[in-house]
C-alpha positions in Angstrom: 0.0 0.0 0.0 1.2 3.5 -0.9 0.1 6.3 1.3 0.5 10.1 0.8 -0.1 12.0 4.0 -0.5 15.7 3.5 2.2 15.8 0.8 3.0 19.2 -0.8 5.7 20.4 -3.1 6.7 24.0 -3.2 9.2 25.5 -5.7 10.1 29.0 -4.8 6.8 30.9 -4.5 4.9 28.3 -6.5 2.9 25.4 -5.2 3.2 22.5 -7.5 1.4 20.0 -5.3 -0.9 21.1 -2.4 -1.7 18.9 0.6 -2.2 15.6 -1.3 -3.6 12.8 0.8 -4.1 9.5 -1.0 -4.1 5.8 -0.4 -3.3 3.4 -3.2 -3.8 -0.4 -2.6 -1.7 -3.2 -4.0 -3.1 -4.8 -7.1 -5.0 -1.7 -8.1 -5.0 0.5 -11.2 -5.0 4.2 -10.3 -5.4 6.9 -13.0 -4.1 10.5 -12.5 -6.4 12.6 -14.7 -5.9 16.2 -15.4 -4.8 18.8 -18.0 -1.2 19.6 -18.8 0.5 21.3 -15.8 -2.1 20.1 -13.3 0.6 18.3 -11.3 0.4 14.7 -12.5 4.2 14.3 -13.3 5.2 16.2 -10.1 3.0 13.8 -8.0 4.5 10.8 -9.7 8.1 12.1 -9.1 7.2 12.4 -5.4 5.8 8.8 -5.4 9.0 7.5 -7.0 11.4 9.3 -4.7 12.9 11.5 -7.5 11.7 14.5 -5.5 11.3 15.1 -1.8 8.1 16.7 -0.6 8.3 20.1 1.1 5.8 18.9 3.7 4.1 15.6 4.4 5.2 12.0 4.3 5.1 9.0 2.0 4.6 5.5 3.3 5.0 2.2 1.4 3.7 -1.0 3.0 3.8 0.6 6.4 7.3 2.0 6.1 8.1 5.7 5.9 9.9 6.2 2.6 10.0 10.0 2.6 13.3 11.0 1.2 14.3 7.5 0.3 15.9 7.8 -3.2 14.5 6.0 -6.2 17.5 3.7 -6.4 16.5 2.1 -3.2 12.9 1.5 -4.1 11.4 -1.3 -6.2 9.8 1.1 -8.8 9.3 0.9 -12.6 8.8 4.1 -14.5 7.8 4.8 -18.2 7.4 8.2 -19.5 5.8 9.6 -22.7 9.3 10.4 -23.9 10.8 6.9 -23.9 14.2 6.1 -22.3 16.4 3.2 -23.6 20.0 2.2 -23.6 21.1 3.1 -27.1 24.1 0.7 -27.3 22.1 -2.3 -26.1 19.8 -4.5 -28.3 16.1 -4.5 -27.6 16.6 -7.9 -25.8 19.3 -6.5 -23.5 17.3 -3.4 -22.8 14.3 -5.5 -21.6 16.5 -7.9 -19.7 18.5 -5.2 -17.9 16.4 -4.9 -14.7 16.3 -8.7 -14.3 20.1 -8.9 -14.7 20.6 -6.3 -12.1 18.4 -8.2 -9.7 20.4 -11.4 -10.3 17.8 -13.5 -12.1 19.0 -16.7 -13.8 19.5 -16.9 -17.6 16.5 -19.1 -18.3 14.1 -16.9 -16.2 15.4 -13.8 -18.0 15.0 -15.4 -21.4 11.4 -16.5 -20.7 10.3 -13.2 -19.3 11.9 -11.1 -22.0 10.3 -13.2 -24.8 6.9 -13.1 -23.2 7.0 -9.3 -22.8 8.3 -9.0 -26.3 5.4 -11.1 -27.7 2.9 -9.1 -25.8 4.3 -5.8 -27.2 4.9 -7.1 -30.7 8.7 -6.7 -30.4 9.8 -10.2 -31.1 11.1 -9.4 -34.7 13.2 -6.6 -33.3 14.9 -8.2 -30.3 18.4 -8.1 -32.0 18.1 -4.5 -33.1 19.3 -1.4 -31.2 16.7 1.2 -30.2 18.0 3.8 -32.7 17.0 1.5 -35.5 13.4 1.3 -34.3 10.5 3.7 -34.8 9.4 5.9 -31.9 6.5 3.6 -31.1 8.7 0.5 -31.1 11.1 2.3 -28.7 8.3 3.2 -26.3 7.2 -0.5 -26.4 10.7 -1.5 -25.5 10.5 0.8 -22.4 7.1 -0.7 -21.5 8.5 -4.3 -21.8 11.4 -3.4 -19.5 8.9 -2.1 -16.9 6.8 -5.3 -17.2 9.7 -7.7 -16.5 11.0 -5.7 -13.5 8.1 -7.0 -11.4 8.1 -3.7 -9.4 5.9 -3.0 -6.4 5.0 0.4 -7.8 4.7 1.0 -11.6 4.4 4.7 -12.7 3.4 5.3 -16.3 3.3 8.9 -17.4 1.2 9.1 -20.6 3.0 6.1 -21.9 0.9 5.3 -24.9 0.9 8.8 -26.5 3.4 7.8 -29.2 1.8 4.6 -30.2 -0.6 4.1 -33.1 -4.4 3.9 -32.4 -4.8 0.1 -32.7 -1.9 -0.8 -30.5 -2.9 1.9 -28.0 -6.3 0.3 -27.7 -4.9 -3.2 -27.3 -2.4 -2.1 -24.6 -5.1 -0.3 -22.6 -6.9 -3.6 -22.2 -3.8 -5.7 -21.5 -1.6 -3.5 -19.3 -3.9 -3.3 -16.3 -4.2 -7.1 -16.3 -0.5 -7.6 -16.4 0.3 -5.3 -13.5 -2.7 -6.2 -11.3 -1.7 -10.0 -11.5 1.7 -9.1 -10.2 0.2 -7.4 -7.1 1.8 -4.0 -8.1 0.3 -0.6 -7.5 -0.3 0.7 -11.0 -0.4 4.5 -11.5 -1.2 5.8 -14.9 -1.2 9.6 -15.8 -3.4 10.9 -18.7 -4.9 14.1 -19.9 -7.8 12.2 -21.6 -11.1 11.5 -19.8 -11.9 8.8 -22.3 -8.6 6.9 -21.5 -9.4 7.0 -17.8 -12.9 5.5 -18.5 -11.3 2.8 -20.8 -8.8 1.9 -18.1 -11.3 1.8 -15.3 -9.9 1.2 -11.8 -9.7 4.3 -9.6 -9.2 7.9 -10.7 -7.8 10.9 -9.0 -8.7 14.2 -10.7 -6.1 17.0 -10.5 -6.4 20.7 -10.9 -3.6 23.2 -10.4 -1.6 20.7 -8.1 -4.7 19.8 -6.0 -6.4 16.4 -6.0 -10.1 17.3 -6.3 -11.6 13.8 -6.0 -10.4 10.2 -5.8 -12.5 7.0 -6.1 -13.7 4.4 -8.5 -13.4 5.8 -12.0 -17.0 5.5 -13.1 -18.3 7.0 -9.7 -16.0 10.0 -10.1 -17.3 10.4 -13.7 -21.0 10.0 -12.7 -20.9 11.9 -9.4 -18.2 14.6 -9.4 -17.9 16.3 -6.1 -17.5 19.7 -7.6 -17.6 21.8 -10.8 -13.8 21.6 -11.3 -13.9 17.7 -11.2 -16.8 17.6 -13.6 -14.9 19.9 -16.0 -11.7 17.9 -15.7 -13.6 14.7 -16.5 -15.3 16.0 -19.6 -14.0 16.1 -23.2 -15.3 17.9 -25.2 -15.6 20.5 -22.4 -18.5 20.4 -20.0 -21.5 22.5 -21.0 -22.7 24.9 -18.3 -25.5 27.3 -17.7 -25.8 29.9 -15.0 -29.2 30.2 -13.5 -31.2 31.2 -10.4 -34.1 29.1 -9.0 -37.1 31.1 -7.8 -40.0 28.9 -7.0 -41.2 27.0 -10.0 -38.9 28.8 -12.6 -35.2 29.0 -13.4 -34.2 32.5 -14.4 -31.2 32.8 -16.8 -28.7 35.7 -16.9 -30.3 37.2 -20.0 -33.8 37.3 -18.3 -35.2 34.2 -19.9 -37.1 31.8 -17.7 -37.5 28.0 -17.9 -40.0 25.9 -16.0 -38.3 23.8 -13.3 -38.7 20.2 -14.3 -39.5 17.2 -12.2 -37.4 16.5 -9.2 -35.6 19.8 -9.7 -38.5 21.5 -7.8 -36.8 20.1 -4.6 -33.8 22.4 -5.1 -33.7 25.2 -2.6 -34.1 28.6 -4.2 -30.8 30.3 -5.1 -28.1 30.6 -7.7 -26.6 27.5 -9.4 -24.4 26.4 -12.3 -26.0 23.6 -14.2 -23.7 21.3 -16.0 -24.2 18.6 -18.6 -22.0 16.6 -21.1 -22.0 17.2 -24.8 -23.4 13.7 -25.7 -26.5 14.5 -23.6 -27.5 17.4 -25.8 -29.6 16.2 -28.7 -31.5 17.4 -31.8 -34.4 15.1 -31.0 -36.6 15.3 -27.8 -35.8 11.8 -26.6 -37.9 11.4 -23.4 -41.2 13.2 -22.9 -39.7 15.5 -20.2 -36.9 16.9 -22.3 -36.2 20.6 -22.0 -36.1 22.5 -25.3 -33.6 25.2 -26.1 -33.4 27.4 -29.2 -29.7 27.8 -29.8 -27.6 29.4 -32.6 -25.0 27.4 -34.5 -21.6 28.9 -34.9 -19.1 26.1 -35.7 -19.5 22.4 -36.8 -16.6 19.9 -36.8 -16.6 16.5 -38.2 -14.6 13.4 -37.2 -16.2 10.9 -39.6 -18.9 9.2 -37.6 -19.9 12.2 -35.5 -20.3 15.9 -35.6 -19.3 18.3 -32.9 -21.8 21.1 -33.2 -20.9 24.3 -31.3 -23.9 26.4 -30.3 -24.7 29.5 -28.4 -27.6 29.8 -25.9 -28.1 32.8 -23.7 -24.5 33.8 -24.1 -23.3 30.3 -23.1 -21.2 28.3 -25.6 -22.1 24.6 -25.7 -20.9 21.6 -27.7 -23.3 18.9 -28.9 -22.0 15.5 -30.1 -24.4 14.3 -32.9 -24.1 11.0 -34.7 -23.6 11.3 -38.5 -22.9 14.5 -40.5 -24.6 17.7 -39.4 -23.8 20.8 -41.4 -25.2 24.1 -40.1 -24.9 27.7 -41.2 -23.4 30.1 -38.8 -26.1 31.8 -36.9 -28.7 29.2 -37.9 -31.3 28.6 -35.1 -31.3 25.0 -33.9 -33.8 23.2 -31.7 -31.8 21.2 -29.1 -33.0 19.1 -26.2 -31.8 17.9 -22.9 -33.3 15.4 -20.5 -33.3 16.9 -16.9 -31.9 13.6 -15.5 -28.6 14.4 -17.1 -28.2 17.8 -15.3 -25.6 18.2 -12.6 -26.1 21.2 -10.2 -23.4 23.1 -8.4 -23.8 25.8 -5.8 -22.1 29.2 -5.7 -19.0 27.7 -4.2 -18.8 25.1 -7.0 -19.7 22.1 -4.8 -22.2 19.5 -6.2 -25.7 19.7 -4.9 -26.7 16.2 -3.6 -30.1 16.3 -5.2 -28.3 16.4 -8.5 -26.4 13.2 -7.7 -29.6 11.4 -6.7 -31.6 12.4 -9.8 -28.9 11.5 -12.3 -28.0 8.1 -10.9 -28.8 6.5 -14.2 -27.7 9.4 -16.3 -24.4 8.2 -17.9 
């Protein structure tokens, strides 16, 4: 078990990590999700012992390892920018941690070839890394981490340089490999979709602060605050500022909407309503769907879907619509949203519990 107890990292006047408290169990997959510069790599470096925290302590299996250097810890690390020994063959690169550990030749050969087979490196075992593509070099670094049998495995956006097909295959296989070993598996990504595909647990980060940690699907469905909901949404979360007064929602531009269904139980006051792009549709769907007359301003296509950007009451929303949808700038669109997909956040940005209850089936 890895425990971070009030860990922070200060560099000059800047706080890179602020009061992080986290417990990661053996045999678990743990995703660090956040945008660039949110603190994911800094947190990993603290976990590894590459950096020492300014305050707080780190414990591994009941032992205080604060300040213990990385060389004295059983850790495997893979970065987006791969690191290999250029003068060694792929075989020797993969075998290197096992040789340092004193493994016998037969065990080394078996483990190296199994890892190479998994990562489709068998034809390249006699080559040197400089004679490989970037993706093949990254797979070599991953294979070396696999055979090390480390207690803590830190992967910092390790699949970014791989092609789509191999990336999808490894997202399925890697968690199984490391969980079977009983390792603590920590995987950093900027992509909410990758966190959902990997599963396990997710810690969302924003400006060096862990905003929420728990089972990935629960963090996605029930974000504790607006920052977490925004972090866990790509395309960006759609929001609408409104004030509830009795049976109506009053918008910033003076428009009013009838308060639907269970939303009548919300106390009167100011809120930010949030909903994800795939919940905004061009058809009513359920009978209780709320109608908005929005204006189109940009449409993007990715082949099977359209990302339709619309404006409503001064708010910019994105709608993901299946198929090809081409709209003129300024064209009025009828769009719909089922109330069960709404998340409500109070003036401080914290989730309102009623929202969590009414959207339990909303993913």
